[in-house]
C-alpha positions as CSV (number, residue, x, y, z in Angstrom):
1,X,-0.2,-0.2,0.2
2,X,2.8,2.6,1.2
3,X,4.8,1.9,-2.2
4,X,2.1,2.0,-4.5
5,X,1.0,5.0,-2.9
6,X,4.4,6.7,-3.3
7,X,4.4,5.4,-6.8
8,X,1.3,7.7,-7.5
9,X,2.8,10.5,-6.1
10,X,6.4,10.2,-8.4
11,X,4.1,10.0,-11.0
12,X,2.2,13.5,-10.2
13,X,5.3,15.1,-9.6
14,X,6.8,13.7,-13.0
15,X,3.8,14.7,-14.7
16,X,3.7,18.1,-13.3
17,X,7.5,18.7,-13.9
18,X,6.7,17.5,-17.2
19,X,3.9,19.5,-18.1
20,X,6.0,22.5,-16.6
21,X,8.6,22.0,-18.6
22,X,6.8,21.6,-22.0
23,X,4.3,24.6,-21.9
24,X,7.7,26.8,-21.4
25,X,9.7,24.9,-24.4
26,X,6.7,25.2,-26.5
27,X,6.2,28.5,-25.7
28,X,9.9,29.6,-26.5
29,X,9.4,27.7,-29.5
30,X,6.5,29.6,-30.4
31,X,8.1,32.8,-29.9
32,X,11.2,31.8,-32.4
33,X,8.9,30.6,-35.2
34,X,6.7,34.2,-34.4
35,X,3.8,32.3,-33.2
36,X,1.0,35.4,-31.9
37,X,1.7,35.4,-28.0
38,X,-2.9,34.9,-28.8
39,X,-2.6,31.6,-30.1
40,X,0.3,31.0,-27.5
41,X,-2.0,32.0,-25.1
42,X,-5.1,30.0,-26.4
43,X,-3.2,27.1,-27.8
44,X,-0.2,26.7,-25.5
45,X,-1.2,27.9,-22.1
46,X,-4.4,26.5,-22.4
47,X,-4.5,23.6,-23.7
48,X,-0.5,22.6,-22.3
49,X,-1.8,22.5,-19.2
50,X,-4.2,19.4,-19.8
51,X,-0.7,17.9,-21.7
52,X,-1.0,15.5,-18.4
53,X,-4.2,14.4,-18.3
54,X,-3.9,14.0,-21.9
55,X,-1.0,11.6,-21.5
56,X,-2.5,9.8,-18.4
57,X,-5.8,9.2,-20.6
58,X,-4.4,7.3,-23.6
59,X,-1.9,5.6,-21.7
60,X,-5.5,3.9,-19.7
61,X,-7.1,3.9,-23.3
62,X,-4.2,1.5,-24.7
63,X,-4.0,-0.3,-21.6
64,X,-7.9,-1.1,-21.8
65,X,-8.5,1.0,-18.8
66,X,-11.3,2.7,-20.1
67,X,-12.3,3.9,-17.3
68,X,-9.6,5.8,-15.6
69,X,-9.4,7.3,-19.7
70,X,-12.8,8.6,-18.9
71,X,-13.3,9.7,-15.5
72,X,-9.7,11.2,-15.8
73,X,-11.0,13.5,-17.8
74,X,-14.7,14.1,-15.7
75,X,-13.4,14.4,-12.9
76,X,-11.0,17.0,-14.2
77,X,-13.6,18.9,-14.9
78,X,-15.3,19.0,-12.2
79,X,-12.3,19.5,-9.7
80,X,-11.4,22.1,-12.1
81,X,-14.4,24.6,-11.3
82,X,-15.2,23.4,-7.5
83,X,-11.6,22.5,-6.5
84,X,-9.6,24.6,-8.4
85,X,-11.7,27.7,-8.9
86,X,-13.1,27.7,-5.0
87,X,-9.1,27.6,-4.0
88,X,-8.5,31.2,-6.2
89,X,-12.1,32.5,-4.9
90,X,-11.1,31.4,-0.9
91,X,-7.6,33.4,-1.7
92,X,-8.6,36.4,-3.4
93,X,-12.3,37.3,-4.7
94,X,-12.7,37.1,-8.5
95,X,-13.8,39.9,-10.6
96,X,-13.7,38.8,-14.0
97,X,-15.7,40.6,-17.3
98,X,-18.2,38.5,-18.1
99,X,-17.3,39.2,-22.1
100,X,-13.9,38.4,-21.8
101,X,-15.2,34.3,-20.9
102,X,-18.4,34.1,-22.5
103,X,-17.7,32.0,-25.6
104,X,-15.8,29.6,-23.2
105,X,-18.0,29.0,-20.7
106,X,-20.7,28.9,-23.2
107,X,-18.4,26.0,-25.1
108,X,-17.9,24.5,-22.1
109,X,-21.3,23.7,-21.1
110,X,-22.2,22.6,-25.1
111,X,-19.0,20.5,-25.0
112,X,-20.6,19.0,-21.7
113,X,-23.6,18.2,-23.8
114,X,-22.3,16.7,-26.8
115,X,-20.3,14.0,-24.5
116,X,-23.2,13.6,-22.7
117,X,-25.0,12.9,-25.7
118,X,-23.0,11.2,-27.3
119,X,-22.0,8.0,-23.9
120,X,-26.1,8.3,-24.3
121,X,-25.0,4.6,-25.5
122,X,-22.4,3.6,-23.1
123,X,-19.8,3.9,-25.3
124,X,-17.3,6.2,-27.1
125,X,-16.9,4.7,-30.2
126,X,-14.4,6.0,-32.7
127,X,-17.2,7.9,-35.0
128,X,-18.1,9.9,-31.7
129,X,-14.6,10.4,-31.3
130,X,-14.6,12.1,-34.7
131,X,-16.9,14.0,-33.5
132,X,-15.4,15.5,-30.5
133,X,-12.4,16.4,-32.6
134,X,-14.0,17.9,-35.2
135,X,-15.7,20.0,-32.5
136,X,-12.2,20.9,-31.0
137,X,-11.0,22.2,-34.5
138,X,-14.2,24.5,-34.9
139,X,-14.0,25.9,-32.0
140,X,-9.9,26.5,-32.3
141,X,-10.7,28.7,-35.6
142,X,-13.8,30.2,-34.4
143,X,-11.5,31.9,-31.3
144,X,-9.2,32.6,-33.4
145,X,-10.8,34.7,-36.0
146,X,-12.7,35.9,-34.0
147,X,-9.8,37.4,-31.9
148,X,-7.3,38.2,-34.8
149,X,-7.6,41.7,-35.2
150,X,-9.4,42.9,-32.8
151,X,-9.0,44.5,-29.4
152,X,-11.9,42.0,-27.5
153,X,-11.9,40.9,-23.9
154,X,-11.5,37.7,-24.6
155,X,-8.2,38.3,-26.6
156,X,-7.0,40.1,-23.5
157,X,-7.2,36.7,-21.8
158,X,-5.2,34.6,-24.3
159,X,-2.0,36.9,-24.2
160,X,-2.4,37.7,-20.3
161,X,-2.6,33.7,-20.1
162,X,1.1,33.6,-22.1
163,X,2.9,36.6,-20.0
164,X,1.8,34.8,-16.9
165,X,4.6,32.0,-17.9
166,X,8.1,33.1,-17.1
167,X,11.6,32.2,-17.4
168,X,10.6,30.9,-21.3
169,X,14.1,29.2,-23.2
170,X,15.2,31.4,-25.8
171,X,17.6,29.4,-27.8
172,X,17.2,26.8,-30.3
173,X,18.7,23.6,-28.0
174,X,18.0,24.1,-25.1
175,X,13.9,24.5,-25.9
176,X,14.7,21.5,-27.9
177,X,15.8,20.0,-25.0
178,X,12.6,21.3,-22.6
179,X,10.0,19.8,-25.0
180,X,11.9,16.5,-25.4
181,X,12.1,16.7,-21.5
182,X,8.8,17.9,-20.9
183,X,7.3,14.9,-23.1
184,X,9.5,12.2,-21.6
185,X,8.7,13.4,-18.0
186,X,4.8,13.3,-19.1
187,X,4.8,9.5,-20.2
188,X,6.8,8.0,-17.7
189,X,4.8,9.9,-15.0
190,X,1.4,8.8,-16.6
191,X,2.6,4.7,-16.7
192,X,3.6,5.2,-12.5
193,X,0.8,6.8,-11.6
194,X,-1.6,4.5,-13.2
195,X,0.3,1.8,-12.0
196,X,0.2,2.8,-8.5
197,X,-3.5,4.3,-8.9
198,X,-4.4,0.5,-9.9
199,X,-2.8,-1.1,-7.1
200,X,-4.7,1.5,-4.6
201,X,-7.7,0.7,-6.3
202,X,-7.5,-3.1,-5.9
203,X,-6.4,-2.5,-2.2
204,X,-9.6,-0.7,-1.2
205,X,-11.6,-3.0,-3.5
206,X,-13.2,0.2,-5.9
207,X,-13.2,0.6,-9.5
208,X,-11.1,2.0,-11.4
209,X,-13.7,4.5,-12.7
210,X,-13.5,6.0,-9.0
211,X,-10.2,6.2,-8.9
212,X,-9.9,8.1,-12.4
213,X,-12.6,10.8,-10.9
214,X,-11.0,11.4,-7.9
215,X,-7.2,10.6,-7.5
216,X,-5.8,10.5,-11.0
217,X,-7.9,13.4,-11.3
218,X,-6.8,15.9,-8.9
219,X,-2.6,14.6,-9.4
220,X,-3.4,15.6,-13.5
221,X,-5.2,18.6,-12.3
222,X,-1.8,19.9,-10.9
223,X,-0.6,22.0,-13.6
224,X,-4.1,24.3,-13.2
225,X,-3.7,24.7,-9.9
226,X,-0.6,25.7,-10.4
227,X,-1.1,28.8,-12.6
228,X,-4.6,29.5,-11.5
229,X,-3.5,30.1,-8.3
230,X,-0.5,32.3,-9.1
231,X,-2.8,34.2,-11.5
232,X,-5.5,34.5,-8.3
233,X,-2.3,35.7,-6.3
234,X,-1.5,38.4,-8.7
235,X,-5.0,39.3,-9.2
236,X,-5.6,38.3,-12.8
237,X,-8.6,36.7,-12.0
238,X,-9.8,36.6,-16.0
239,X,-6.9,34.4,-16.7
240,X,-7.4,31.5,-13.8
241,X,-11.0,31.4,-15.0
242,X,-10.8,31.2,-18.5
243,X,-7.2,28.8,-18.3
244,X,-9.9,26.5,-16.8
245,X,-12.4,27.4,-18.9
246,X,-10.0,26.1,-22.2
247,X,-8.8,23.3,-19.7
248,X,-12.1,21.6,-19.5
249,X,-12.7,22.4,-23.7
250,X,-9.4,20.3,-24.5
251,X,-10.2,18.0,-22.2
252,X,-13.2,16.9,-23.3
253,X,-13.2,17.6,-27.3
254,X,-9.7,17.3,-27.6
255,X,-8.2,14.2,-25.4
256,X,-12.1,12.1,-25.0
257,X,-11.3,12.3,-28.9
258,X,-7.9,11.3,-29.0
259,X,-7.7,8.6,-26.9
260,X,-10.7,7.2,-28.1
261,X,-9.9,7.7,-32.0
262,X,-7.3,4.7,-30.7
263,X,-9.6,3.0,-28.8
264,X,-12.9,2.7,-28.4
265,X,-14.0,3.2,-24.4
266,X,-17.2,2.2,-23.1
267,X,-18.6,4.6,-20.3
268,X,-19.2,3.1,-16.5
269,X,-22.8,3.1,-15.5
270,X,-21.4,5.6,-12.2
271,X,-20.4,7.8,-14.9
272,X,-23.5,8.2,-17.4
273,X,-25.7,8.1,-14.0
274,X,-24.2,10.4,-11.9
275,X,-20.7,12.1,-12.6
276,X,-21.2,13.4,-16.3
277,X,-24.7,14.9,-14.4
278,X,-22.1,16.9,-11.4
279,X,-19.6,17.8,-14.4
280,X,-22.6,19.6,-16.6
281,X,-24.4,21.0,-13.3
282,X,-21.1,22.3,-12.5
283,X,-20.9,23.9,-15.8
284,X,-23.6,25.9,-15.4
285,X,-23.3,26.9,-12.1
286,X,-19.9,28.5,-13.4
287,X,-21.6,30.2,-16.2
288,X,-24.5,31.4,-13.7
289,X,-21.6,33.1,-11.6
290,X,-19.5,35.0,-14.2
291,X,-23.1,36.2,-15.7
292,X,-24.9,37.2,-12.0
293,X,-22.3,38.5,-9.7
294,X,-19.7,39.0,-12.2
295,X,-17.1,37.6,-9.6
296,X,-16.3,34.3,-7.5
297,X,-16.6,35.8,-3.6
298,X,-14.5,34.1,-1.1
299,X,-18.3,32.7,0.1
300,X,-18.7,31.7,-3.3
301,X,-15.4,29.4,-3.4
302,X,-15.8,28.5,-0.2
303,X,-19.5,27.3,-1.7
304,X,-17.5,25.6,-4.5
305,X,-15.2,23.8,-2.5
306,X,-17.4,22.8,0.1
307,X,-18.9,21.3,-2.9
308,X,-16.2,19.0,-4.1
309,X,-16.0,17.5,-0.4
310,X,-18.8,16.4,-1.3
311,X,-18.9,14.8,-4.5
312,X,-15.7,12.9,-3.2
313,X,-17.4,11.6,-0.1
314,X,-20.5,10.2,-2.7
315,X,-17.7,9.4,-5.2
316,X,-16.8,6.6,-2.4
317,X,-19.4,6.1,-0.3
318,X,-22.2,6.2,-2.5
319,X,-21.4,4.2,-4.9
């Protein structure tokens, strides 16, 4: 048991470090290739923080562990809003500009509904994977072309996301080394984390879906947590919320799309009956918070965080 927990901690550390190094290397490459800060913030930072979830879910899918592959994504999306934004709002009340985040907040809700429609047959097949990936491509094109050449509030969020990452490598060799090292750490961390997580599930007699939704999901969400907490301390609320929204979009459309394309994924009954509804509910709740109060207060942050504790307890004791 102690050894399995050590494997999980080592895997999480490698995933977190690998994601951080990969993002910095990718941003360094983007600067050398004259990629706009807008595109860097939209794709590299917003989606780069999801690289641990991507590698873990792909590895789980290839190794016939669909409950972890899907549970990791659904659990991460729930944790990103309830746990991470809850903590950030408790650190510092988060005033946001709804117009800056409107498109992405609506997209997260839409992606959640699309996921629920596709898994109605209790599986994600390859045709479903193409639908998810085409939806992601459509979103990226829509987002980039609506921001390009316009000083829109949402574009300012993506620019700020790119600027939030400091110490970006400058030389070609360091940039290349950072990208390769990040990939190696991510792949190694995913293997070690999955080994420990599956063993813990067996030790406690709980399903792989529960472990994927909780332990694995929290571990792979640490890059989002780091960037969002830093942004909260710097009073950059739009960056913190924008980072979470971008990550949740990529989790559902990109990660599940790629994973299901490699290996069709049956969906655990508890995810269909319970967890997907929690995921949709948290997305709608965040959308309501953004449009009504235009800020996340410490009280609302406490509500989100308490809801996550309740979700974890239900995950282990009610299912």
